C-alpha positions in Angstrom: 19.6 -19.2 -28.1 17.2 -21.1 -25.7 13.3 -20.4 -26.6 11.9 -21.7 -23.6 12.3 -19.7 -20.1 13.2 -22.9 -18.2 15.7 -24.1 -20.7 17.5 -20.9 -20.7 21.4 -21.5 -20.4 22.7 -18.7 -17.4 26.1 -18.0 -19.7 24.0 -16.7 -22.3 23.0 -13.7 -20.6 27.0 -11.9 -21.2 25.9 -12.2 -24.9 22.8 -10.6 -24.4 24.0 -7.9 -23.2 26.9 -7.7 -26.0 23.8 -8.0 -28.2 22.3 -5.2 -26.6 25.4 -2.5 -26.8 25.9 -3.9 -30.2 22.6 -2.7 -31.4 23.4 1.0 -30.4 24.5 3.1 -32.8 27.6 5.0 -32.3 26.2 8.6 -32.9 27.3 12.1 -33.9 27.6 12.9 -29.9 29.6 9.9 -29.1 32.3 11.0 -32.0 32.3 14.2 -30.7 33.0 13.4 -27.5 36.0 11.3 -29.0 37.5 14.0 -30.7 37.0 16.5 -27.9 39.1 13.8 -25.4 41.9 13.3 -27.8 42.2 17.1 -28.3 41.9 18.0 -24.7 44.4 15.0 -23.5 46.4 16.3 -26.3 46.6 19.8 -25.1 47.4 18.7 -21.5 49.9 16.8 -22.6 51.5 19.5 -24.6 51.0 21.9 -21.6 53.3 19.8 -19.6 55.8 19.4 -22.4 56.1 23.2 -23.5 55.7 24.3 -19.5 59.0 26.0 -18.1 58.4 24.1 -14.6 56.4 21.1 -13.8 54.4 22.7 -10.9 52.2 20.8 -8.6 49.4 22.8 -9.6 50.2 22.5 -12.9 50.4 18.7 -12.5 47.1 18.2 -10.8 45.2 20.6 -13.2 46.6 18.3 -16.2 45.4 15.3 -14.0 42.1 17.0 -13.7 41.5 17.2 -17.2 42.7 13.7 -17.9 39.8 12.4 -15.5 37.3 14.8 -16.9 38.7 13.2 -20.8 38.7 9.8 -19.3 35.0 9.9 -17.8 33.7 11.5 -21.0 35.5 8.6 -23.0 33.6 6.1 -20.6 30.2 7.8 -21.2 30.1 8.4 -24.5 30.9 4.4 -24.7 28.2 3.3 -22.8 25.6 5.8 -23.6 26.4 7.0 -26.9 23.1 8.4 -27.9 23.3 10.9 -25.0 24.6 14.3 -24.6 26.3 14.0 -21.7 29.7 12.7 -22.8 30.0 15.6 -25.3 29.7 18.2 -22.4 32.0 16.5 -20.3 34.4 16.2 -23.4 33.9 20.0 -23.7 34.7 20.9 -20.2 38.0 18.8 -20.4 38.9 20.4 -23.4 38.0 24.3 -22.2 40.3 23.3 -19.1 43.1 21.8 -21.4 42.8 25.0 -23.6 43.3 27.4 -20.0 46.4 24.8 -19.3 47.9 25.0 -22.2 47.6 28.8 -22.8 48.9 29.1 -19.0 52.1 27.0 -20.1 52.9 29.5 -23.0 53.2 32.2 -20.9 56.4 31.0 -19.5 59.3 33.7 -20.1 61.4 31.4 -22.1 58.6 31.6 -25.0 58.3 34.4 -27.4 56.5 37.3 -27.6 53.9 36.1 -29.8 53.6 32.6 -27.9 53.0 34.3 -24.6 50.3 36.7 -26.3 48.6 33.8 -27.9 48.7 31.8 -24.2 47.0 34.8 -22.4 44.4 34.6 -25.2 44.2 30.6 -24.9 44.0 31.0 -21.5 41.3 33.8 -21.1 39.1 31.9 -23.8 39.8 28.6 -21.7 38.5 29.8 -18.3 35.9 32.0 -19.9 34.4 28.7 -21.5 34.0 27.1 -18.1 30.9 28.7 -16.7 29.1 28.5 -19.7 29.7 24.5 -20.3 29.5 24.1 -16.4 25.9 25.7 -16.5 24.9 23.7 -19.5 26.5 20.6 -17.6 24.5 21.4 -14.5 20.9 21.8 -16.2 21.8 18.9 -18.6 22.5 16.3 -16.0 21.9 13.2 -16.0 21.5 12.5 -19.7 22.8 15.3 -21.9 19.3 16.7 -22.8 17.8 20.0 -22.0 14.5 19.2 -22.2 12.5 22.2 -21.5 12.5 25.7 -22.7 13.9 27.4 -19.8 16.7 25.3 -19.8 17.7 25.9 -23.3 17.2 29.4 -22.8 19.4 29.7 -19.3 22.0 27.6 -21.2 22.3 30.1 -24.1 22.3 33.1 -21.4 25.5 31.1 -19.9 26.9 31.2 -23.4 26.6 34.7 -23.7 27.9 35.5 -20.5 31.0 33.1 -21.4 31.4 35.0 -24.7 31.2 38.4 -22.8 33.6 37.0 -20.4 36.1 36.0 -22.9 35.8 39.4 -24.9 36.8 41.1 -21.5 40.0 38.8 -20.7 41.6 39.1 -24.0 41.0 42.7 -23.6 42.7 42.8 -20.4 45.4 40.0 -21.1 47.9 38.7 -19.7 46.1 39.6 -16.5 42.9 37.6 -15.4 40.1 39.5 -13.6 39.8 37.0 -10.9 36.2 39.6 -9.7 34.7 39.2 -13.3 35.7 35.3 -13.5 33.8 35.2 -9.7 30.7 37.0 -10.6 29.9 35.2 -14.0 31.1 31.6 -12.6 29.1 32.3 -9.5 26.0 33.3 -11.4 26.1 30.1 -13.5 26.2 28.3 -10.4 23.7 29.5 -8.8 21.4 29.1 -11.7 22.8 25.6 -12.4 22.2 24.5 -8.6 18.7 25.9 -8.9 18.1 23.5 -12.3 19.4 20.4 -10.6 17.4 21.0 -7.8 14.5 21.3 -9.6 15.4 18.2 -12.1 16.0 16.2 -8.7 12.4 17.3 -7.6 10.7 16.1 -10.9 12.4 13.0 -11.7 10.4 9.8 -11.4 13.0 7.4 -12.8 14.8 5.5 -10.2 18.0 5.0 -12.5 17.7 8.7 -13.2 17.2 9.6 -9.4 20.3 7.8 -8.9 22.5 9.2 -11.7 21.5 12.6 -9.8 22.1 11.3 -6.4 25.9 10.3 -7.3 26.3 13.7 -8.9 25.1 15.2 -5.7 27.5 13.1 -3.6 30.5 14.0 -5.6 30.0 17.6 -5.2 29.1 17.3 -1.2 32.5 15.1 -0.9 34.3 17.8 -3.0 33.0 20.8 -0.9 33.8 19.6 2.1 37.3 18.2 1.3 37.9 21.7 0.1 36.5 24.1 2.6 38.4 21.5 5.5 41.6 21.9 3.6 41.2 25.6 3.4 40.3 26.0 6.9 42.9 23.7 8.0 45.4 26.0 5.8 44.3 29.2 7.4 44.7 27.7 11.1 47.6 25.5 10.9 49.3 26.1 7.3 48.7 22.5 6.4 48.3 21.6 3.5 50.6 23.9 2.3 48.6 23.9 -1.2 45.2 24.2 0.2 43.7 25.4 -3.2 45.3 22.2 -4.9 43.8 19.6 -2.7 40.3 21.6 -3.6 41.5 20.9 -7.4 42.0 17.3 -6.8 38.9 16.7 -4.9 36.7 18.0 -8.1 38.0 14.7 -10.0 35.1 12.7 -8.1 32.6 14.6 -10.1 33.4 12.9 -13.5 33.8 9.9 -11.5 30.5 10.2 -10.5 28.7 11.2 -13.9 30.6 8.0 -15.1 29.8 5.6 -12.2 25.8 7.3 -13.0 26.2 6.0 -16.5 27.5 2.9 -15.6 24.4 0.0 -16.1 26.3 -2.2 -13.9 26.7 -0.2 -11.0 24.3 -2.0 -8.3 25.2 0.0 -5.5 22.5 2.1 -3.9 23.9 5.6 -3.6 20.8 7.0 -1.3 22.0 5.2 2.2 25.6 6.4 1.1 24.5 10.0 0.3 22.6 10.3 3.6 26.0 9.6 5.6 27.6 11.9 3.5 25.5 14.8 4.2 25.6 14.2 7.8 29.5 13.7 8.0 29.9 16.9 6.1 27.3 19.1 8.0 29.4 17.7 11.2 32.8 18.9 9.5 31.2 22.3 8.5 30.0 22.8 11.9 33.7 21.9 13.6 35.4 24.4 10.8 33.2 27.0 11.5 33.7 26.6 15.4 37.2 26.9 15.0 37.1 29.7 12.5 34.8 31.8 14.8 36.6 31.1 18.4 40.3 30.9 17.2 40.2 34.1 14.3 37.2 35.8 15.5 38.0 35.9 18.8 41.6 35.2 19.2 44.6 36.1 17.1 46.0 33.7 14.5 48.4 31.2 15.9 51.9 31.0 15.3 54.7 28.3 15.8 53.9 25.4 18.4 50.7 27.1 19.1 49.4 25.8 15.6 50.6 22.2 16.0 48.5 21.9 19.4 45.4 23.6 17.4 45.8 20.9 14.7 45.9 18.1 17.5 42.6 19.8 19.1 41.1 20.0 15.9 41.6 16.3 15.4 40.4 15.6 18.8 37.6 17.3 17.9 36.6 15.5 14.8 37.4 11.8 16.7 35.1 13.0 19.4 32.4 14.1 17.1 32.5 10.9 15.2 32.5 8.7 18.2 29.7 10.6 20.0 26.8 8.8 18.8 27.7 5.2 19.3 29.2 6.3 22.5 26.2 8.0 23.7 24.1 4.8 22.8 26.1 2.4 24.7 26.2 4.9 27.7 22.5 5.4 27.8 21.9 1.5 27.6 24.3 0.9 30.5 22.9 3.9 32.8 19.5 2.5 31.9 20.3 -0.8 32.8 21.8 0.1 36.1 18.8 2.3 37.1 15.9 0.4 35.6 17.7 -3.4 35.7 16.6 -3.5 32.4 18.1 -2.5 28.8 15.2 0.0 28.2 13.6 2.8 29.7 9.7 2.6 30.6 8.9 4.5 27.6 10.7 2.0 25.5 7.7 -0.3 25.7 5.9 2.0 23.3 8.2 1.7 20.6 8.9 -2.0 21.3 5.1 -2.7 21.5 4.7 -0.8 18.0 7.6 -2.9 16.2 5.9 -5.8 17.8 2.4 -5.2 15.9 3.7 -4.7 12.5 5.3 -8.6 12.8 1.9 -10.2 12.6 1.9 -11.9 16.2 -0.7 -13.5 17.7 -2.8 -11.1 20.0 -2.3 -13.5 23.4 1.5 -13.4 22.5 2.0 -9.8 21.9 -0.2 -9.4 25.2 2.2 -11.4 27.0 5.3 -9.8 25.5 3.7 -6.4 26.7 3.0 -7.5 30.4 6.2 -9.0 30.7 8.1 -5.7 29.4 6.1 -3.9 31.6 6.8 -5.8 35.0 10.4 -5.3 33.8 10.8 -2.1 32.9 8.5 -0.3 35.7 9.6 -3.0 38.7 6.1 -4.1 38.9 5.1 -6.8 41.2 2.3 -7.9 38.9 0.8 -6.7 35.2 -2.3 -7.6 33.9 -4.0 -7.1 30.6 -7.8 -7.5 30.7 -9.8 -7.5 27.2 -13.2 -7.5 26.9 -15.6 -10.3 26.2 -19.1 -11.5 25.7 -20.1 -11.1 29.4 -17.6 -8.5 30.6 -14.0 -8.2 31.2 -11.7 -11.0 31.1 -8.2 -11.4 32.2 -6.4 -12.1 29.4 -2.8 -12.3 30.4 -0.7 -12.1 33.7 2.7 -11.7 34.9 3.2 -13.6 36.8 0.2 -16.0 36.1 -2.7 -15.7 38.6 -5.4 -17.4 36.9 -8.6 -16.2 34.8 -11.0 -13.7 36.4 -14.2 -11.9 34.9 -15.6 -8.2 35.6 -19.6 -7.5 34.6 -19.4 -4.2 34.0 -23.1 -2.3 33.5 -23.3 0.5 30.7 -23.2 3.2 33.3 -20.1 1.5 34.6 -19.0 1.4 31.1 -19.0 4.9 30.1 -17.0 6.0 33.4 -14.3 3.6 33.0 -13.8 4.6 29.2 -13.4 8.2 30.1 -11.4 7.8 33.3 -7.6 7.9 32.5 -5.4 6.3 34.3 -6.2 5.9 37.7 -5.1 4.7 41.1 -6.8 2.5 43.7 -9.5 4.9 45.4 -10.6 5.1 42.2 -10.6 1.1 41.2 -12.5 0.9 44.7 -15.4 2.9 43.6 -15.5 1.6 40.2 -13.9 -1.4 39.5 -13.1 -3.2 43.3 -12.7 -6.8 41.6 -9.4 -5.7 40.3 -8.2 -5.1 43.5 -6.8 -7.5 45.6 -7.7 -6.5 49.0 -4.4 -4.9 49.9 -4.8 -1.3 50.9 -1.0 -0.7 51.1 -0.6 -1.9 47.4 0.2 0.4 44.8 -2.1 0.1 41.8 -2.5 2.1 38.3 -5.5 1.0 35.9 -5.7 2.3 32.4 -8.3 1.8 30.4 -7.8 0.4 27.0 -10.5 2.4 24.6 -11.0 3.1 21.1 -13.3 5.7 19.9 -15.1 5.9 22.9 -15.4 2.3 23.4 -13.8 0.3 26.2 -11.9 -2.7 25.1 -10.2 -3.7 28.0 -7.8 -2.6 31.3 -4.2 -2.4 31.2 -3.5 -3.0 35.4 -0.2 -2.5 36.9 0.9 -3.2 40.5 4.0 -2.5 42.7 4.2 -4.0 46.3 3.9 -2.2 49.5 6.6 0.4 50.0 7.6 0.5 46.9 7.7 4.1 44.7 4.6 5.7 43.6 4.0 5.8 39.7 5.5 8.8 38.1 3.3 11.4 35.6 5.7 10.1 33.3 4.7 6.3 34.3 1.3 7.4 33.8 1.9 9.2 30.7 3.5 5.9 29.2 0.6 3.9 30.5 -1.8 6.1 28.7 -0.2 5.8 25.4 0.4 2.1 25.6 -3.6 1.8 26.3 -4.0 3.7 23.3 -1.5 1.3 21.2 -3.3 -1.5 22.5 -6.7 -0.4 22.1 -5.7 0.2 18.5 -4.3 -3.1 18.2 -7.9 -4.7 19.8 -9.9 -2.5 17.6 -8.3 -4.2 14.5 -8.6 -7.5 15.8 -12.2 -7.0 16.3 -12.4 -5.8 12.6 -10.4 -8.9 11.5 -12.7 -11.2 13.1 -16.1 -9.1 11.9 -14.5 -9.2 8.3 -13.6 -13.1 8.5 -17.4 -13.5 9.8 -18.7 -11.4 6.8 -16.2 -13.3 4.4 -17.4 -16.9 5.7 -21.1 -15.5 5.3 -20.5 -14.3 1.9 -19.0 -17.3 1.1 -21.7 -19.7 2.9 -24.2 -17.4 0.7 -22.5 -18.3 -2.6 -22.5 -21.8 -2.0 -26.3 -21.5 -1.5 -26.3 -19.6 -4.4 -24.4 -21.8 -6.6 -26.5 -24.8 -5.2 -29.9 -22.7 -5.6 -29.1 -22.0 -9.2 -28.5 -25.9 -9.7 -31.8 -27.0 -8.3 -33.6 -24.2 -10.2 -31.9 -25.6 -13.4 -33.0 -29.2 -12.3 -36.5 -28.1 -11.5 -36.8 -26.2 -14.8 -36.1 -29.1 -16.8 -38.0 -31.3 -14.3 -40.8 -29.1 -14.9 -40.2 -29.1 -18.6 -40.3 -32.8 -18.6 -43.5 -33.2 -16.7 -45.5 -30.9 -19.2 -44.1 -33.2 -21.9 -45.5 -36.1 -20.4 -48.6 -34.7 -19.5 -49.5 -33.7 -22.5 -48.0 -37.1 -24.2 -50.7 -39.0 -21.4 -53.2 -36.7 -21.6 -54.2 -34.3 -24.5 -52.0 -35.9 -26.8 -54.2 -39.0 -26.2 -57.2 -37.0 -26.5 -56.4 -35.4 -29.5 -55.1 -38.7 -31.5 -58.5 -40.3 -30.5 -60.6 -37.3 -31.8 -58.8 -37.2 -35.0 -59.3 -41.4 -35.4 -63.2 -40.9 -34.6 -63.3 -37.9 -37.0 -62.1 -40.1 -39.9 -64.6 -43.0 -39.0 -67.2 -40.3 -39.0 -66.8 -38.8 -42.6 -66.4 -42.8 -43.5 -69.9 -43.3 -41.9 -71.6 -40.1 -43.3 -72.9 -41.4 -46.4 -73.7 -45.0 -45.6 -74.6 -44.8 -42.1 -75.7 -41.1 -41.4 -77.3 -42.0 -37.9 -74.1 -43.5 -36.7 -71.9 -40.4 -38.0 -74.1 -38.1 -36.2 -73.7 -40.1 -32.8 -70.1 -40.5 -33.5 -70.0 -36.4 -34.0 -71.9 -36.1 -31.2 -69.5 -38.0 -28.9 -66.5 -36.1 -30.8 -67.6 -33.0 -29.5 -67.6 -34.4 -25.5 -64.1 -35.7 -26.1 -63.1 -32.3 -27.8 -64.4 -30.4 -24.6 -62.6 -33.2 -22.0 -59.6 -32.3 -24.4 -59.8 -28.5 -23.6 -60.3 -29.0 -19.9 -57.2 -31.5 -19.8 -55.3 -28.2 -21.6 -56.7 -25.7 -19.1 -55.8 -28.4 -16.2 -52.2 -28.2 -17.6 -52.2 -24.6 -18.0 -53.6 -24.0 -14.9 -50.3 -25.9 -13.0 -47.9 -23.8 -14.8 -49.4 -20.5 -13.7 -53.0 -19.9 -12.8 -55.3 -17.5 -15.4 -57.3 -16.9 -11.9 -53.7 -15.4 -10.0 -53.1 -13.0 -13.1 -56.6 -11.8 -13.5 -57.8 -11.5 -9.5 -55.0 -11.8 -7.8 -53.6 -14.0 -4.5 -56.8 -14.0 -2.3 -58.9 -15.4 -4.6 -56.1 -17.8 -6.3 -55.3 -19.0 -2.7 -59.2 -19.5 -2.1 -59.6 -21.9 -5.1 -56.4 -23.7 -4.3 -57.8 -23.9 -0.9 -61.2 -25.7 -2.0 -59.2 -28.3 -4.4 -56.9 -28.9 -1.3 -56.8 -32.4 0.3 -57.2 -30.7 4.1 -59.8 -28.6 4.7 -58.6 -25.4 4.3 -59.1 -21.8 5.7 -57.7 -18.9 3.8 -57.1 -15.4 5.7 -55.8 -12.6 2.8 -58.2 -9.8 3.6 -56.6 -6.4 2.8 -54.0 -7.5 0.3 -53.4 -6.0 -3.0 -52.0 -6.7 -6.1 -48.3 -7.2 -6.2 -45.5 -7.8 -8.7 -45.8 -11.1 -10.8 -43.0 -12.8 -9.3 -44.3 -11.8 -5.7 -47.2 -13.2 -6.2 -46.2 -16.3 -8.0 -43.7 -17.0 -5.3 -46.5 -16.8 -2.6 -49.0 -19.2 -4.5 -46.6 -21.4 -5.0 -44.7 -21.7 -1.7 -48.7 -21.9 -0.3 -49.5 -24.7 -2.6 -46.3 -26.7 -2.0 -46.9 -26.4 2.2 -50.5 -27.5 1.6 -49.3 -30.7 -0.5 -46.8 -31.3 2.5 -49.5 -31.5 4.8 -51.8 -33.5 3.2 -48.9 -36.3 2.5 -47.5 -35.8 6.5 -50.2 -34.1 9.0 -52.4 -37.1 9.0 -55.8 -37.8 9.3 -58.1 -35.1 10.5 -55.8 -32.6 10.1 -56.7 -28.8 9.2 -54.6 -26.1 7.5 -54.8 -22.3 7.5 -53.3 -19.9 5.0 -52.5 -16.1 6.4 -51.3 -13.5 3.9 -50.5 -9.8 5.1 -48.6 -6.7 4.2 -46.5 -5.5 7.3 -43.3 -3.1 7.2 -42.8 -3.0 3.3 -43.1 -6.7 3.3 -45.4 -9.4 2.1 -45.8 -12.1 4.9 -47.6 -15.4 4.5 -48.0 -18.4 6.9 -48.9 -21.8 6.4 -50.0 -24.0 9.5 -51.8 -27.5 10.1 -52.7 -29.1 13.4 -51.5 -32.4 12.4 -48.9 -34.7 13.5 -45.5 -32.6 13.0 -42.1 -33.7 12.8 -38.8 -33.2 14.6 -36.6 -30.6 13.0 -33.2 -32.4 14.1 -34.3 -35.2 11.7 -33.5 -33.0 8.6 -37.1 -33.4 7.3 -37.0 -29.4 6.5 -34.2 -30.2 4.0 -36.6 -32.3 2.2 -37.2 -31.6 -1.9 -40.2 -29.3 -1.0 -38.9 -27.1 1.8 -35.7 -26.8 -0.5 -38.3 -25.6 -3.6 -40.1 -22.9 -1.2 -36.5 -21.6 -0.1 -35.3 -21.2 -3.5 -38.4 -19.8 -5.3 -38.5 -17.1 -2.0 -34.6 -16.6 -1.6 -34.5 -15.6 -5.8 -36.7 -12.4 -5.0 -35.0 -11.5 -1.5 -37.5 -13.5 0.9 -36.9 -15.8 3.6 -38.5 -19.3 4.7 -38.7 -20.5 8.3 -40.2 -23.6 9.5 -41.6 -24.4 13.1 -42.7 -28.0 14.0 -42.7 -30.3 17.0 -43.9 -33.9 17.1 -47.8 -33.8 18.0 -48.0 -29.9 17.5 -48.4 -29.5 13.9 -46.2 -27.5 11.4 -46.1 -23.8 10.7 -44.3 -22.5 7.6 -43.7 -19.1 7.2 -42.1 -16.6 4.8 -41.2 -13.0 4.2 -40.8 -11.2 0.8 -39.5 -7.5 0.7 -41.5 -5.2 -1.3 -39.7 -2.4 -3.5 -40.7 1.3 -3.0 
């Protein structure tokens, strides 16, 4: 056996199926089914042997027993774990017992044999309702899954036992009334249970098995009804009951087909057509019974032949009615409209085209062409809403582009107007008219939820027929469908724009994350470098000087004192160096006193003369204050590098509409925004820092007009 799927040999599939079948154990139910089949077949054959005559009915009954036995054997072999095969074998056995008992009733047999025969016939007939109810409630797998089904089955067997006692007591006569009452009651309960099982099933294979049974019952019932009606009306076939008996062989056949795993034919379509034909046959039969027997008299002689031929003609006409009607409708429509489809067919074709994912331009063009052909138009146009008004999207024949500017008031009127003529268009949409007063025009607004999305404009030549009410209704419905299509296109465009924006933001987020990581690494390297080159050097020198002072303390106390005094000054310098380093990481003044004083201190240290306007602001979250402070510091550093000699800067911070706004502006040299300078390292750092807390940065600059950097950070409630 191959271990990898791509190397599997297709020839191994049958062996796999055989292996699966071999793993199914032969159950007791299958054994019981096999035993029942053997006994049923033996009794049926024996019935044919001991019968005094081989009548057609007896032979058909034996064939029916054989059909149920064969179906039971097939089901038991295919599905040995299910009880369906055993139930079918029980049905075959009941029929075989009844058939064998009937064969013993021949006058040639002894009285004791005839007495036994009548008892066996009664027992076989009485067992059929109970077994049939059990089978109907247990299909398709032979399992009574619920308590109500088990109770109903038990009551059915009780009724069969009672019927058996009654028939045995009245033997050799068989009470048709008693059999009909018990059998009819069991049939009603069985049909109700079967329909309930069909409604509740969720498995596709189980549903198919149930549908096979329904197909067999419908075909059998239809054939039986037709045979009985023909027998009553024209005395053909002579054995109407025999035909009905033969058709029931389809039931075990359907049970066997449903149990087969190799049946790949779908039954649903076949069942639909079968039910349709059955209803048609029942209607024809009922009509003939009502008219011939109910309102007339029973036919005789040649009248029966004529009646039979008329029934055959009616059946043929009924079967040919639908295809012939469709063909005649196509021919008549082509002659009347000059096209295969009537005007309202455009609605159905447009709806079907919507499901094919065609481009909008092609879809509208096909719509205009169909309208022109089916409504006998001279021109068909479709206008769609653009950025500046209504634009002619397509026209047949092609007349070129055009645009209509529609104001807000006019748009509201047009959207509510409905299908209108030339008089209305002359007032509200004169641009759609071509100056020909005699032209027959209809304008249908395309709307969705009260929004005007376009127009359908159709024209007929001078002297042509006016548009009918049916035409206006078709245009209204068509405009509604086109409006839905245009609305969907609008939603698709908006969704695509949103998707592009999300992708752009995702790309920016990934880039900003990379820059933040890189900036953090650079900041740590800068701190390490500052510590190494600044405070660390001071501290190393202090350690050396302290060691020297200790050595001079005994031999030269005066020099040691001077050295200790110098060490004190150096220590103060080291402390200041560490303070400056800490101030660069996060200013203590910002943490203690807030933005206003921290920015004022930063402005005092700036290379350019800088004024600060931050009156009235309060304290904010640490992340917000840090973002504003460092962005302003970065902007001042950029201004010091690029603004030029003599430039001055201003810092403005204010709170407005639940947002903190800050602006850093200078009156220096400025730069051209198209040069890409705003994408430099400093501007990117500011954008990342503010964007991390939901804010935004904008840059305004021009050569000779200075630079203005503005930021906005939203404040939470």
